[in-house]
Structure formats: C-alpha cells, structure tokens
N, C-alpha and C positions, 0 to 999 in steps of 0.2 A: 780725344775728339779732334777731328781734322779742322784745319783753319778754313776761314771763308775763302781764302785764296785757292786752297785745294778743292773745296767743294764747288766753287763757282768761278772757274778760271777766266771766263769771259766778262764777269762783272767786277771782280776785284783783282787788283794787282799790287803787289808789295813793291814799294819804291823806297830807295834810300834818299836821304836829304842830300841835295846837291846845291851848295851855296851859289854857284854861278847861275844855275837855272832859276833858283829862287829870286835872285837879283834881276835877272832878265824878265821874269814874270812881273815883278814890281814895276819895272821900267815900262812894260808894255801896256799897262792899264791906264785908264784916264784918271781914276781916283782910287785912293787907298782908304778903305772903310775901317773905322775903329769904334764900334758900338760898345765900348767897355763900360761896365759898371764900376770897376776898380782898376786903376792904372797907376802904379807907383812911380814909374819912370817915364814911360812914353818913348821907347826907343824905335818902335816900328814907324812912327811918323817921321823921325829923323831919317831912317833908311829910305822911306818913300821920297822925301824931299831931296835927298842926295841923288836919287836916280830919276828925278824929274817928274815925280808923281805927287799930286797935291792930296793931302789928307782931309777926310771928312770924319770928324770925331765927336763923340759925346764929350761935353765939357766936364771932365773929371780928372783929378790927379795930375800926373805928368803930361797929359794931353792938353792941359790948359795953357801950355807954353805956345801953342799954335796961336798966331795972331789972326783972329777971325777976319776974313776977307782980304788978308795980306799974304799969309803963308799957308793958308788952308781954310777950312770952315769948321766951326764948332756949332753943335746943336744941343738943345735941351728942351724938354725932358728926354730921358733916354727911353724912347718907345718907338715902335715901328712907324707910327704916324709922323713923328718929327723927323725921323731919318728919311722917310719917303718924301716928305715935303722938301727937305734940303736937296735930295738927289734929283727930284723932278725939276726943281728950279735950275740946278746946274746943267742937267741934260738939255733942258729947253734953251738955255743960254748957248750951249755948244751947237745945238741944232740950228739956231737962227743966226748966230754970229760966227760959227766955225770954231774948230779946235784952237786956232791961233789966238783966240781971244785970251787964253790963259798963258801964253808964252812969257809975257813979262812977269806974271805972278810966279811962274815956275822958276824963272831965273832968279827973282828976288828971294824966294823961299830957300833956294839952295845956297845963295850967298849969305843970307841971314843966319842960317844954322851954322855955316862954316865960320862966320865972323863972331857970332855970339857964343857958340858952344864948342869951339875947337878945343882940343886937349890942352893947348897952351893957355887959353883963357880959364878953363875949368881947373887946371893945375894951380894957377895963381889964386883962385878962390879957395881951394883946399889948403894951400900953403898958409894963407891968412888965417883960416879957421884953426889949423894946427898950431900956429903961433899963439893964437888967443887961448887955446885949450891948455897948452903946455907952458904958459907964461907965469906959472905959479910962483 
C-alpha cells in the first residue's frame, strides 16, 4: 500500500528531524506547552527554558521542578479547561502589558536551570549517591 506522502503529496510531507530547526522552533514561540499525564524526567521544559521559552505544564512528575510563577507555570487538574484558563490568563497579560513583561522571568528561568541543574551539580549528587550505595 502506498504511503500517505505518495497518495497526497500536497497534504503530507516526510521530514527528517533537524535538531537546529527544532531548537529554533522552541525559541520562536511564546510558551512551551506540556500537558503530560506522566512525565518521569521533564527534559523538554529545560530545553524550552534554555532557549528563552517559558513552560506551561501540568503539575506531574519531572515537570514539578518548574517553580510556578518564577520559571514557568504549572496547572492542575490536567484537563482542557485548566490549560485554557492558564493560557488565556498569560495571553491577556501579554496583550495588555506587552511581551517584555516576561523578560525578567525568562532570564531568571534560564539562569535557574543552569545553576541548579548543571551537569557539575548533578554529577555531585550522583557521586554522593554512589558513595552511599557502595559504602558497604
């Protein structure tokens, strides 16, 4: 059976993942949405914050490291109404106060993740854990 790309060339296009374009896309948006039901690590919010985009996430798993109203926004329960309420509020703030209202928060979020979750900091935590585990 032919692929959708072959059957409908004007509607579907096969694209390969391009890390540079993906990062530019993250940097170009106002908010990064994470309506996850389960999120063990929460790496996409780090990527967003690194590229100057604030995350809006359901408060679950690894996304709970987002400091609400400081490094992004958390919402709960995880349903379309709660997400819509959060986004409507943020869009209204931007509409009336301008995009620059979030500049300080964007800067703080980027610094926060680099300072708190840099590989040097994380490596020290793992080193202590391994010392405890193998101190038999």
